[in-house]
Backbone as CSV, one residue per row, in Angstrom:
resi,resn,N_x,N_y,N_z,CA_x,CA_y,CA_z,C_x,C_y,C_z
1,MET,0.861,-1.163,0.000,0.000,0.000,0.000,0.907,1.225,0.000
2,ASP,0.626,2.165,-0.905,1.487,3.339,-0.978,0.838,4.533,-0.281
3,LEU,1.585,5.614,-0.182,1.143,6.803,0.542,-0.110,7.431,-0.074
4,ASP,-0.227,7.406,-1.405,-1.418,7.983,-2.050,-2.684,7.198,-1.678
5,GLN,-2.560,5.875,-1.582,-3.713,5.061,-1.184,-4.118,5.358,0.260
6,ILE,-3.131,5.542,1.131,-3.423,5.864,2.528,-4.092,7.227,2.622
7,ARG,-3.594,8.187,1.844,-4.236,9.525,1.830,-5.680,9.434,1.350
8,ALA,-5.929,8.641,0.307,-7.289,8.487,-0.206,-8.200,7.864,0.848
9,LEU,-7.695,6.861,1.561,-8.485,6.240,2.627,-8.749,7.224,3.765
10,THR,-7.757,8.046,4.085,-7.919,9.052,5.137,-8.994,10.060,4.743
11,GLU,-8.972,10.500,3.484,-10.006,11.431,3.013,-11.389,10.782,3.061
12,LEU,-11.457,9.504,2.703,-12.714,8.765,2.776,-13.238,8.730,4.208
13,MET,-12.338,8.519,5.159,-12.731,8.499,6.571,-13.304,9.841,7.002
14,VAL,-12.587,10.928,6.658,-13.019,12.268,7.063,-14.343,12.624,6.401
15,ASP,-14.464,12.356,5.096,-15.685,12.695,4.359,-16.907,11.947,4.882
16,ASN,-16.707,10.720,5.370,-17.832,9.905,5.839,-17.898,9.767,7.349
17,ASP,-17.097,10.564,8.057,-17.059,10.578,9.514,-16.854,9.174,10.092
18,LEU,-15.893,8.421,9.506,-15.557,7.093,9.994,-14.457,7.197,11.037
19,THR,-14.455,6.293,12.009,-13.410,6.311,13.033,-12.340,5.254,12.787
20,GLU,-12.627,4.263,11.925,-11.645,3.202,11.687,-11.884,2.526,10.352
21,ILE,-10.779,2.188,9.683,-10.807,1.367,8.472,-9.732,0.311,8.641
22,MET,-10.068,-0.965,8.332,-9.081,-2.029,8.392,-9.069,-2.750,7.052
23,LEU,-7.871,-2.914,6.474,-7.703,-3.603,5.195,-6.664,-4.695,5.333
24,ARG,-6.851,-5.786,4.603,-5.848,-6.848,4.542,-5.459,-7.022,3.087
25,ASP,-4.164,-7.129,2.865,-3.631,-7.363,1.530,-2.573,-8.439,1.671
26,GLY,-2.963,-9.686,1.419,-2.024,-10.788,1.607,-1.688,-10.934,3.077
27,GLU,-0.400,-10.807,3.406,0.035,-10.946,4.786,0.111,-9.614,5.515
28,THR,-0.255,-8.535,4.859,-0.178,-7.211,5.478,-1.570,-6.741,5.868
29,ARG,-1.677,-6.225,7.084,-2.933,-5.662,7.567,-2.688,-4.193,7.871
30,VAL,-3.547,-3.311,7.373,-3.442,-1.877,7.617,-4.691,-1.426,8.360
31,VAL,-4.484,-0.727,9.482,-5.584,-0.187,10.269,-5.375,1.319,10.362
32,ILE,-6.401,2.076,10.001,-6.357,3.535,10.128,-7.457,3.919,11.106
33,ARG,-7.074,4.623,12.201,-8.034,5.005,13.243,-7.956,6.503,13.505
34,ARG,-9.118,7.063,13.799,-9.177,8.438,14.288,-9.655,8.363,15.729
35,SER,-8.918,8.990,16.636,-9.287,8.916,18.045,-10.485,9.794,18.372
36,GLN,-10.598,10.928,17.733,-11.714,11.845,17.976,-12.123,12.461,16.642
37,PRO,-13.401,12.842,16.494,-13.784,13.540,15.265,-12.928,14.798,15.109
38,GLY,-12.391,14.977,13.920,-11.549,16.142,13.653,-10.078,15.902,13.944
39,ALA,-9.762,14.834,14.687,-8.361,14.532,14.992,-7.731,13.836,13.798
40,GLY,-6.436,13.907,13.691,-5.714,13.260,12.604,-5.757,11.752,12.752
41,PRO,-5.646,11.017,11.647,-5.692,9.557,11.704,-4.376,8.967,12.195
42,VAL,-4.462,7.766,12.725,-3.298,6.988,13.144,-3.257,5.776,12.236
43,VAL,-2.119,5.510,11.571,-1.988,4.398,10.641,-1.082,3.343,11.261
44,THR,-1.547,2.109,11.252,-0.764,0.990,11.770,-0.718,-0.075,10.697
45,ALA,0.467,-0.553,10.354,0.612,-1.657,9.410,1.267,-2.812,10.149
46,VAL,0.684,-3.983,10.052,1.191,-5.155,10.751,1.394,-6.258,9.730
47,HIS,2.564,-6.874,9.750,2.841,-8.017,8.875,2.519,-9.272,9.662
48,GLN,1.452,-9.975,9.257,1.036,-11.192,9.947,1.003,-12.334,8.948
49,PRO,1.745,-13.409,9.208,1.635,-14.561,8.320,0.231,-15.145,8.396
50,MET,-0.348,-15.379,7.252,-1.686,-15.953,7.188,-1.553,-17.447,6.932
51,PRO,-2.304,-18.300,7.651,-2.218,-19.732,7.406,-2.744,-20.068,6.021
52,VAL,-2.135,-21.053,5.404,-2.541,-21.482,4.076,-2.990,-22.929,4.160
53,ALA,-4.180,-23.186,3.685,-4.690,-24.552,3.681,-4.243,-25.224,2.393
54,VAL,-3.660,-26.391,2.509,-3.196,-27.138,1.347,-4.024,-28.405,1.250
55,GLN,-4.603,-28.620,0.080,-5.399,-29.817,-0.126,-4.807,-30.593,-1.288
56,PRO,-4.737,-31.925,-1.184,-4.184,-32.713,-2.279,-5.070,-32.619,-3.508
57,VAL,-4.442,-32.644,-4.680,-5.180,-32.550,-5.935,-5.897,-33.854,-6.240
58,HIS,-5.204,-34.981,-6.112,-5.793,-36.295,-6.379,-5.707,-37.129,-5.114
59,ALA,-6.721,-37.047,-4.296,-6.707,-37.798,-3.036,-7.659,-38.974,-3.146
60,ALA,-7.290,-40.040,-2.482,-8.183,-41.190,-2.410,-9.373,-40.819,-1.547
61,PRO,-10.502,-41.468,-1.711,-11.657,-41.157,-0.868,-11.284,-41.297,0.603
62,ALA,-11.730,-40.358,1.378,-11.384,-40.335,2.802,-12.109,-41.449,3.531
63,ALA,-11.375,-42.133,4.384,-11.982,-43.149,5.236,-12.618,-42.447,6.418
64,VAL,-13.612,-43.063,6.989,-14.261,-42.465,8.149,-13.285,-42.544,9.316
65,ALA,-12.922,-41.380,9.839,-11.963,-41.324,10.944,-12.695,-41.556,12.255
66,ALA,-12.072,-42.301,13.122,-12.657,-42.545,14.439,-12.532,-41.277,15.272
67,GLU,-13.577,-40.963,16.005,-13.532,-39.799,16.888,-12.524,-40.055,17.991
68,PRO,-11.705,-39.049,18.347,-10.772,-39.246,19.443,-11.542,-39.488,20.745
69,ALA,-10.922,-40.269,21.628,-11.555,-40.548,22.913,-11.701,-39.255,23.689
70,GLY,-12.792,-39.106,24.396,-13.019,-37.894,25.179,-13.980,-36.956,24.475
71,GLN,-14.064,-35.755,25.015,-14.950,-34.739,24.473,-14.105,-33.632,23.871
72,SER,-14.698,-32.871,22.954,-13.973,-31.721,22.434,-14.739,-30.455,22.779
73,ILE,-13.993,-29.394,23.000,-14.583,-28.064,23.162,-14.493,-27.429,21.799
74,LYS,-15.643,-27.078,21.236,-15.702,-26.569,19.867,-15.937,-25.066,19.849
75,SER,-15.498,-24.438,18.772,-15.688,-23.002,18.611,-17.166,-22.701,18.370
76,PRO,-17.733,-21.779,19.141,-19.135,-21.428,18.937,-19.325,-20.370,17.844
77,MET,-18.212,-19.938,17.217,-18.303,-18.872,16.217,-17.076,-18.873,15.322
78,VAL,-17.144,-18.110,14.254,-16.004,-17.863,13.377,-15.233,-16.690,13.966
79,GLY,-13.921,-16.791,14.006,-13.125,-15.683,14.530,-11.668,-16.059,14.656
80,THR,-10.956,-15.326,15.504,-9.536,-15.570,15.748,-9.367,-16.088,17.165
81,PHE,-8.678,-17.216,17.299,-8.465,-17.893,18.579,-7.293,-17.254,19.318
82,TYR,-7.506,-16.943,20.589,-6.426,-16.452,21.451,-6.402,-17.300,22.714
83,SER,-5.239,-17.869,23.022,-5.102,-18.741,24.190,-4.791,-17.957,25.457
84,THR,-4.489,-16.656,25.322,-4.133,-15.829,26.478,-5.000,-14.576,26.510
85,PRO,-5.201,-13.995,27.701,-6.000,-12.766,27.776,-5.251,-11.551,27.237
86,SER,-3.926,-11.600,27.225,-3.103,-10.528,26.655,-1.770,-11.144,26.242
87,PRO,-1.010,-10.456,25.373,0.233,-11.051,24.871,1.242,-11.442,25.950
88,ASP,1.261,-10.759,27.085,2.253,-11.057,28.125,1.682,-11.911,29.264
89,SER,0.486,-12.464,29.082,-0.148,-13.303,30.107,0.007,-14.775,29.764
90,PRO,-0.063,-15.642,30.786,-0.019,-17.084,30.505,-1.334,-17.539,29.871
91,ALA,-1.305,-18.712,29.254,-2.487,-19.281,28.606,-3.575,-19.556,29.644
92,PHE,-4.838,-19.428,29.216,-5.958,-19.757,30.100,-5.824,-21.203,30.570
93,VAL,-5.608,-22.121,29.615,-5.430,-23.540,29.927,-4.359,-24.121,29.018
94,THR,-3.741,-25.196,29.483,-2.769,-25.948,28.688,-3.080,-27.430,28.863
95,ALA,-2.377,-28.277,28.127,-2.559,-29.718,28.302,-2.285,-30.055,29.760
96,GLY,-3.200,-30.786,30.370,-3.075,-31.151,31.778,-3.892,-30.274,32.719
97,SER,-4.412,-29.157,32.225,-5.228,-28.269,33.067,-6.577,-28.909,33.350
98,ARG,-7.040,-28.796,34.581,-8.366,-29.276,34.983,-9.378,-28.171,34.682
99,VAL,-10.491,-28.512,34.029,-11.521,-27.531,33.702,-12.876,-27.972,34.243
100,GLU,-13.682,-26.991,34.546,-15.077,-27.172,34.946,-15.921,-26.429,33.913
101,PRO,-17.239,-26.610,33.928,-18.071,-25.956,32.918,-17.901,-24.431,32.824
102,ASP,-17.613,-23.753,33.945,-17.472,-22.293,33.917,-16.035,-21.812,33.712
103,THR,-15.092,-22.719,33.465,-13.700,-22.336,33.253,-13.537,-21.677,31.884
104,VAL,-12.956,-20.468,31.852,-12.656,-19.806,30.581,-11.428,-20.488,29.997
105,VAL,-11.553,-20.990,28.769,-10.459,-21.732,28.146,-9.731,-20.930,27.068
106,CYS,-10.392,-19.903,26.503,-9.770,-19.096,25.460,-10.645,-17.879,25.175
107,ILE,-10.163,-17.051,24.256,-10.935,-15.912,23.747,-11.013,-16.075,22.237
108,ILE,-12.178,-15.794,21.676,-12.305,-15.752,20.215,-12.741,-14.337,19.854
109,GLU,-11.933,-13.705,19.006,-12.241,-12.351,18.538,-13.063,-12.467,17.266
110,ALA,-14.216,-11.824,17.278,-15.079,-11.784,16.103,-15.583,-10.355,15.946
111,MET,-15.259,-9.725,14.842,-15.694,-8.349,14.545,-15.312,-7.387,15.672
112,LYS,-14.067,-7.462,16.105,-13.502,-6.569,17.126,-14.105,-6.775,18.515
113,VAL,-14.845,-7.862,18.717,-15.395,-8.190,20.020,-14.663,-9.438,20.528
114,PHE,-14.140,-9.357,21.751,-13.414,-10.468,22.346,-14.375,-11.274,23.220
115,ASN,-14.637,-12.509,22.819,-15.614,-13.370,23.479,-14.903,-14.434,24.300
116,GLU,-15.168,-14.476,25.603,-14.606,-15.517,26.452,-15.361,-16.814,26.181
117,ILE,-14.609,-17.884,25.955,-15.208,-19.192,25.684,-15.005,-20.066,26.916
118,LYS,-16.102,-20.623,27.423,-16.052,-21.482,28.611,-16.034,-22.946,28.187
119,ALA,-15.476,-23.785,29.050,-15.318,-25.217,28.750,-16.659,-25.909,28.533
120,GLU,-17.643,-25.609,29.359,-18.965,-26.238,29.332,-18.924,-27.742,29.598
121,VAL,-17.750,-28.267,29.966,-17.601,-29.670,30.363,-16.609,-29.730,31.522
122,SER,-16.624,-30.835,32.239,-15.628,-31.063,33.289,-14.634,-32.091,32.791
123,GLY,-13.382,-31.920,33.171,-12.357,-32.879,32.791,-10.983,-32.248,32.774
124,THR,-10.072,-32.909,32.078,-8.696,-32.454,31.961,-8.384,-32.215,30.491
125,ILE,-7.780,-31.066,30.187,-7.392,-30.763,28.814,-6.315,-31.766,28.403
126,GLU,-6.624,-32.561,27.393,-5.658,-33.533,26.903,-4.775,-32.914,25.823
127,ARG,-5.410,-32.097,24.947,-4.663,-31.491,23.853,-5.290,-30.177,23.447
128,VAL,-4.444,-29.180,23.124,-4.890,-27.929,22.523,-4.750,-28.134,21.025
129,LEU,-5.836,-27.970,20.276,-5.859,-28.337,18.866,-5.581,-27.187,17.902
130,VAL,-5.533,-25.942,18.398,-5.273,-24.785,17.526,-4.183,-23.920,18.134
131,SER,-3.569,-23.103,17.311,-2.485,-22.224,17.749,-3.009,-20.832,18.052
132,ASN,-2.307,-20.125,18.925,-2.663,-18.753,19.272,-2.647,-17.882,18.015
133,GLY,-3.713,-17.103,17.811,-3.806,-16.209,16.661,-4.347,-16.868,15.409
134,GLN,-4.692,-18.142,15.476,-5.179,-18.882,14.310,-6.660,-18.604,14.073
135,PRO,-7.067,-18.406,12.822,-8.497,-18.279,12.525,-9.192,-19.617,12.775
136,VAL,-10.406,-19.559,13.312,-11.180,-20.770,13.564,-12.572,-20.636,12.952
137,GLU,-13.166,-21.770,12.671,-14.500,-21.840,12.079,-15.517,-22.263,13.127
138,TYR,-16.774,-22.011,12.854,-17.860,-22.459,13.726,-17.814,-23.982,13.816
139,GLY,-17.861,-24.520,15.033,-17.881,-25.954,15.245,-16.516,-26.626,15.206
140,GLN,-15.458,-25.869,14.933,-14.116,-26.456,14.877,-13.653,-26.850,16.283
141,PRO,-13.152,-28.069,16.465,-12.647,-28.465,17.778,-11.432,-27.609,18.166
142,LEU,-11.453,-27.096,19.407,-10.367,-26.261,19.916,-9.508,-27.030,20.921
143,PHE,-10.160,-27.831,21.755,-9.489,-28.582,22.812,-10.057,-29.988,22.871
144,LEU,-9.227,-30.930,23.254,-9.689,-32.279,23.519,-9.648,-32.457,25.042
145,VAL,-10.796,-32.863,25.625,-10.937,-32.997,27.079,-11.200,-34.451,27.415
146,LYS,-10.503,-34.943,28.424,-10.698,-36.317,28.880,-11.346,-36.323,30.234
């Protein structure tokens, strides 16, 4: 993204009284924010590697996979998975952590809203199935609980 494009986006923000614009271009994310109406914009560019799904071109028909033993905690929404409440905090849970139904196990960010996800089951976390910052889909298993 070049300076002329950023200027055009800034003018668009001012003309339409917008407080924030976020764009993604490949692995680059650009966020332009205005703190107050009439205040100058703040531009932030972040280089984030985006996961790439690779699927075989000629795959044999998939066999029915056996469900892993135990229960899984699934994502209740589409969003970004965060295992910690902040970058410098420890993970909510790790393999071996004991959970109860009201235990917060992660945060999923969806449309700039951070949603605490509770275990809703009792047991011990056997495996964390996704990485911090990874996009997740509705119904995707996040944790395996025994």
